[in-house]
C-alpha positions as CSV (number, residue, x, y, z in Angstrom):
1,M,-43.2,-77.6,6.6
2,Q,-41.8,-79.8,3.6
3,E,-41.5,-82.7,5.9
4,N,-45.2,-82.1,7.0
5,A,-46.2,-82.1,3.6
6,F,-44.4,-85.4,2.7
7,Q,-46.4,-87.2,5.6
8,Y,-49.6,-85.8,4.6
9,F,-49.5,-86.2,0.9
10,G,-48.1,-89.8,1.6
11,G,-44.8,-89.5,-0.3
12,M,-42.4,-87.1,-2.0
13,T,-42.3,-86.0,-5.7
14,E,-39.1,-86.7,-7.7
15,E,-38.6,-82.9,-8.5
16,I,-39.8,-79.9,-6.1
17,V,-40.4,-76.5,-7.3
18,Y,-39.4,-73.4,-5.4
19,D,-39.5,-69.8,-5.4
20,Q,-36.2,-68.0,-4.8
21,D,-36.2,-67.6,-0.9
22,R,-33.0,-66.7,1.2
23,L,-33.7,-69.5,3.7
24,L,-33.0,-72.0,0.7
25,A,-30.8,-70.5,-1.9
26,I,-28.4,-68.0,-2.1
27,S,-27.8,-67.5,-5.9
28,E,-29.1,-69.2,-9.3
29,N,-25.2,-68.9,-10.3
30,A,-26.0,-69.2,-13.8
31,G,-27.6,-72.9,-13.2
32,D,-24.9,-73.9,-10.5
33,L,-27.2,-73.3,-7.8
34,I,-25.5,-71.9,-4.4
35,L,-27.7,-73.4,-1.7
36,T,-27.7,-72.3,2.1
37,E,-25.9,-74.6,4.5
38,S,-28.9,-76.1,6.2
39,F,-31.0,-76.8,3.1
40,T,-27.7,-78.4,1.3
41,K,-27.8,-80.7,4.0
42,Y,-31.4,-81.5,3.8
43,H,-31.4,-81.8,0.1
44,E,-28.1,-84.4,0.4
45,T,-30.6,-86.5,2.6
46,R,-33.7,-86.4,0.5
47,R,-32.3,-86.5,-3.0
48,F,-35.0,-84.6,-4.8
49,K,-34.5,-82.7,-7.8
50,I,-34.6,-78.7,-7.3
51,Y,-36.4,-76.6,-9.8
52,L,-35.5,-73.0,-8.9
53,C,-38.1,-70.4,-10.2
54,R,-36.4,-67.3,-11.9
55,K,-37.2,-64.1,-10.3
56,S,-40.4,-62.2,-11.6
57,D,-41.2,-65.1,-13.8
58,P,-45.2,-65.6,-13.6
59,E,-45.3,-68.6,-16.2
60,S,-43.7,-70.8,-13.6
61,K,-45.2,-69.4,-10.3
62,G,-48.6,-68.3,-11.6
63,K,-50.4,-71.6,-10.9
64,I,-49.3,-71.9,-7.2
65,E,-49.9,-68.4,-6.5
66,Q,-53.5,-68.7,-7.7
67,V,-53.9,-71.6,-5.2
68,I,-52.4,-69.3,-2.3
69,K,-54.9,-66.7,-3.5
70,Y,-58.0,-69.0,-3.5
71,V,-57.0,-70.2,-0.1
72,K,-56.6,-66.7,1.2
73,N,-59.6,-65.3,-0.2
74,N,-61.9,-68.6,0.5
75,F,-60.5,-70.0,3.8
76,A,-58.6,-67.2,5.5
77,K,-60.3,-64.0,4.8
78,H,-63.2,-63.9,7.0
79,R,-62.1,-66.4,9.8
80,I,-60.8,-65.4,13.4
81,Y,-57.6,-66.6,14.3
82,K,-57.4,-68.0,17.9
83,D,-54.5,-70.2,17.9
84,L,-52.6,-72.6,15.5
85,I,-54.2,-75.7,16.7
86,S,-57.8,-74.5,16.0
87,W,-56.8,-73.0,12.7
88,Q,-55.3,-76.3,11.6
89,Q,-58.4,-78.3,12.4
90,S,-60.5,-75.7,10.7
91,S,-58.5,-75.6,7.4
92,L,-58.5,-79.5,7.1
93,K,-62.2,-79.6,7.7
94,W,-62.4,-76.8,4.9
95,L,-60.1,-79.0,2.6
96,K,-62.6,-81.8,3.0
97,R,-65.5,-79.8,2.5
98,T,-64.6,-77.2,-0.2
99,G,-60.8,-77.2,-0.9
100,N,-60.2,-80.6,-2.1
101,Y,-63.8,-81.5,-3.3
102,K,-64.7,-78.7,-5.5
103,V,-64.5,-79.4,-9.0
104,H,-61.4,-77.5,-10.5
105,H,-62.3,-75.0,-13.1
106,N,-59.6,-76.1,-15.7
107,I,-59.3,-79.8,-15.4
108,K,-63.0,-80.4,-14.5
109,K,-61.9,-82.9,-11.7
110,R,-61.6,-82.6,-7.8
111,P,-58.3,-82.7,-6.4
112,F,-58.7,-85.3,-4.1
113,E,-59.4,-87.9,-7.0
114,V,-56.4,-86.7,-8.8
115,H,-54.3,-87.0,-5.7
116,A,-55.7,-90.8,-5.3
117,L,-54.3,-91.4,-8.7
118,E,-51.0,-89.7,-8.5
119,K,-50.1,-90.7,-4.7
120,Q,-49.2,-94.4,-6.2
121,H,-46.1,-92.6,-8.1
122,L,-44.9,-90.8,-5.2
123,Q,-41.5,-91.8,-3.9
124,K,-41.5,-93.1,-0.1
125,V,-39.8,-91.1,2.5
126,N,-37.9,-93.2,4.9
127,G,-37.6,-91.9,8.5
128,N,-37.9,-88.6,10.0
129,Y,-35.2,-85.9,9.3
130,I,-33.2,-84.9,12.0
131,F,-33.2,-80.9,12.1
132,E,-30.8,-80.6,15.2
133,N,-27.8,-81.5,12.9
134,I,-28.2,-77.9,11.1
135,S,-26.1,-75.4,11.7
136,S,-27.2,-72.2,13.6
137,I,-25.9,-70.3,10.4
138,N,-28.7,-70.9,8.3
139,I,-30.3,-67.4,7.9
140,T,-29.3,-65.2,5.1
141,R,-30.2,-61.5,4.3
142,K,-29.6,-58.8,1.4
143,I,-27.3,-56.2,2.0
144,H,-29.0,-52.8,0.9
145,K,-27.3,-49.9,-0.7
146,D,-27.3,-48.0,2.5
147,N,-24.9,-50.8,4.0
148,V,-27.8,-52.3,6.3
149,I,-29.6,-55.7,6.8
150,R,-33.3,-56.2,7.5
151,F,-34.0,-58.6,10.2
152,E,-37.4,-59.0,12.1
153,G,-38.9,-55.7,11.6
154,N,-35.4,-53.7,12.0
155,R,-32.4,-52.5,10.2
156,Y,-28.9,-53.5,11.5
157,S,-25.5,-51.5,10.0
158,V,-22.9,-53.3,8.2
159,P,-19.6,-51.6,7.8
160,L,-19.5,-48.9,4.8
161,G,-18.3,-50.3,1.5
162,T,-19.7,-53.7,2.2
163,F,-22.3,-53.5,-0.6
164,Q,-20.8,-53.8,-3.9
165,N,-22.5,-53.0,-7.1
166,G,-23.1,-56.1,-9.2
167,G,-22.4,-58.2,-6.2
168,E,-24.3,-60.9,-4.6
169,N,-24.5,-58.6,-1.4
170,I,-25.7,-61.5,1.0
171,A,-24.9,-61.6,4.5
172,Y,-25.3,-64.6,7.1
173,V,-26.9,-63.9,10.2
174,S,-26.8,-66.0,13.4
175,L,-28.2,-65.4,16.7
176,A,-26.7,-66.2,20.0
177,G,-29.0,-65.2,22.9
178,E,-29.9,-61.6,22.5
179,D,-26.6,-61.0,20.2
180,L,-27.2,-60.6,16.4
181,S,-24.0,-61.6,14.3
182,I,-23.4,-60.6,10.7
183,S,-21.0,-62.4,8.5
184,L,-20.0,-62.5,5.0
185,H,-19.6,-66.5,4.5
186,P,-20.9,-69.5,6.4
187,N,-18.9,-69.7,9.8
188,G,-16.8,-66.6,8.7
189,N,-15.6,-63.8,11.1
190,P,-18.4,-61.6,11.8
191,I,-18.3,-58.0,10.3
192,G,-21.0,-56.7,12.8
193,T,-22.5,-57.7,16.0
194,H,-25.6,-56.0,17.5
195,K,-27.9,-56.3,20.5
196,L,-31.1,-57.7,19.2
197,S,-33.7,-54.8,19.3
198,K,-37.2,-55.7,20.8
199,E,-38.7,-52.8,19.1
200,K,-39.8,-52.4,15.5
201,G,-38.6,-49.8,12.8
202,K,-35.7,-49.0,14.3
203,V,-32.1,-48.4,12.8
204,I,-29.4,-50.0,15.0
205,T,-26.1,-48.6,14.0
206,D,-22.6,-49.4,15.2
207,P,-20.6,-46.1,15.0
208,T,-17.4,-47.8,13.8
209,H,-19.5,-49.0,10.8
210,R,-19.5,-45.3,9.6
211,Q,-16.0,-44.3,10.0
212,R,-14.9,-45.1,6.4
213,S,-16.0,-41.4,5.2
214,Q,-13.6,-40.1,7.9
215,T,-10.7,-42.0,6.3
216,K,-11.6,-40.9,2.7
217,R,-11.7,-37.3,3.8
218,E,-8.3,-37.7,5.3
219,K,-7.0,-39.2,1.9
220,L,-8.3,-36.4,-0.1
221,A,-6.9,-33.9,2.3
222,E,-3.5,-35.5,2.1
223,Q,-3.8,-35.3,-1.5
224,V,-4.2,-31.6,-1.4
225,M,-1.5,-31.2,1.0
226,E,0.9,-32.8,-1.7
227,K,-0.5,-30.7,-4.6
228,L,0.1,-27.5,-3.2
229,A,3.0,-25.9,-2.5
230,D,2.6,-23.8,0.5
231,M,1.7,-25.8,3.8
232,E,0.4,-23.0,5.6
233,D,-2.0,-22.3,2.8
234,S,-2.9,-25.8,2.4
235,N,-3.9,-26.2,6.0
236,W,-6.0,-23.0,5.9
237,L,-7.8,-24.2,2.8
238,I,-8.6,-27.8,4.4
239,K,-9.8,-26.5,7.7
240,T,-11.7,-23.6,6.1
241,L,-13.6,-26.0,3.6
242,H,-14.3,-28.4,6.6
243,K,-15.6,-25.8,8.7
244,Q,-17.7,-24.0,6.1
245,Y,-18.7,-27.4,4.4
246,P,-19.0,-30.1,7.2
247,R,-21.5,-32.6,5.2
248,H,-19.9,-31.9,2.0
249,T,-16.0,-31.5,2.8
250,I,-15.2,-34.6,0.6
251,D,-17.1,-32.8,-2.4
252,Q,-15.1,-29.6,-1.9
253,L,-11.8,-31.2,-1.5
254,K,-12.6,-33.0,-5.0
255,V,-13.4,-29.8,-6.9
256,V,-10.1,-28.5,-5.3
257,L,-8.1,-31.4,-6.9
258,K,-9.5,-31.1,-10.0
259,A,-8.8,-27.3,-10.1
260,V,-5.2,-28.3,-9.4
261,E,-5.1,-30.7,-12.3
262,Q,-6.7,-28.2,-14.9
263,Y,-4.8,-25.3,-13.6
264,P,-1.5,-26.1,-12.1
265,L,0.3,-22.9,-12.7
266,H,-2.0,-20.7,-11.0
267,I,-3.5,-22.7,-8.0
268,D,-1.1,-21.8,-5.6
269,N,-1.8,-18.1,-6.3
270,A,-5.3,-18.9,-6.4
271,V,-5.2,-20.1,-2.7
272,K,-3.4,-16.9,-1.5
273,E,-6.0,-14.9,-3.5
274,M,-9.2,-16.6,-2.0
275,K,-7.3,-16.2,1.7
276,R,-7.1,-12.6,1.1
277,L,-10.5,-12.0,-0.1
278,G,-11.9,-14.3,2.8
279,L,-13.6,-16.6,0.5
280,T,-14.6,-20.1,1.7
281,S,-15.6,-22.3,-1.1
282,A,-13.7,-24.5,-3.4
283,N,-15.8,-23.3,-6.2
284,D,-14.5,-19.9,-5.7
285,L,-10.8,-21.2,-5.6
286,R,-11.6,-22.9,-9.1
287,D,-13.1,-19.5,-10.5
288,I,-10.1,-17.6,-9.3
289,A,-7.7,-20.2,-10.8
290,I,-9.7,-19.5,-14.0
291,S,-9.4,-15.9,-14.1
292,L,-5.7,-16.0,-13.4
293,E,-5.4,-18.2,-16.3
294,I,-7.4,-15.8,-18.5
295,Q,-5.3,-12.7,-17.3
296,N,-2.2,-14.5,-18.0
297,S,-3.2,-15.6,-21.7
298,K,-3.9,-11.6,-22.3
299,Q,-0.4,-10.7,-21.1
300,L,1.3,-13.1,-23.6
301,P,2.8,-11.9,-26.8
302,K,0.9,-12.9,-29.7
303,K,3.5,-15.0,-31.2
304,E,3.2,-17.1,-28.2
305,L,-0.6,-17.5,-29.0
306,I,-0.3,-18.7,-32.2
307,N,-1.2,-22.5,-32.6
308,E,1.5,-24.8,-33.0
309,K,-0.3,-26.3,-35.6
310,Y,-0.3,-23.4,-38.1
311,K,3.3,-21.7,-37.2
312,D,5.1,-23.1,-40.4
313,I,2.3,-22.2,-42.7
314,T,2.7,-19.5,-45.2
315,A,0.3,-17.9,-47.6
316,P,0.9,-19.1,-51.3
317,E,2.1,-16.4,-53.7
318,R,0.4,-15.9,-57.2
319,N,1.7,-14.2,-60.5
320,Q,0.2,-10.5,-60.8
321,D,-0.9,-11.2,-64.3
322,I,-3.8,-13.6,-62.8
323,Y,-5.3,-10.7,-61.4
324,L,-5.0,-8.2,-64.5
325,Q,-7.0,-10.9,-66.3
326,V,-9.5,-10.8,-63.8
327,L,-9.8,-7.3,-63.8
328,Q,-10.1,-7.0,-67.6
329,G,-12.6,-9.8,-67.7
330,G,-10.0,-12.2,-69.2
331,K,-10.3,-16.1,-68.9
């Protein structure tokens, strides 16, 4: 489209302003722009300056957005689209009749008159750009929080943990026949491959992309086994929590580990008591450990309850004459 625009306007400007589009740029990178592979090759050939608009910046994008709104509402809104050729012919007639010949509200000039003056300052475009040299990996997509990318109306999974808070979260997409390949780097090894769906609104998931939660649960279970003294009680506890809370096993195991950290002297007895009472929640285990802690504190001798901070402090002794003076009204 840009090459067609150069031919239509009769040259190329020194600087071109772009909105942030994933086909062109991956990141602003604090001013050191990171461009896609295909656009980098194109830019190296044409040698124009790039002005990349910031996100949500109406001051830099407002003018062109108003032009687009004008074309949509004046030309495209009430026309019937038949095919691209007839649409193009209609648009050229509209430009000659209205778009380029109507006096602009602000500058009070017709666009075709202004273009005739500015055309002489445009840079000449030599030759035709050969697009066949562009690598097939030139499509990027954003990785969303739920570890999926959106492509042609569908969502495709990537491995859990691919999305990183504060990261660029950009995936490179390439097509080979009916296969969709997703990578984190240009020409990098794919992190996911899917069959391209012909439907719309579908979620295409690879089961292996969801196995990380199993691994995390196993790691937490191993930590519980290490912290508890009785192997049999540990196995019973983990199996019970998994059976009772299949969707929240990880959360339940975290509660167990927190209780182990806070009540290490009573956690083993708490597991035995939980098993005896037939309870099935990690919250019950924590409450039992708290109860045992309270019972144990009541049974300690008073001397053991004295705060270490005050154990060496003694009350000051005063002369009894002071009290006699107070009772007699003395000073």
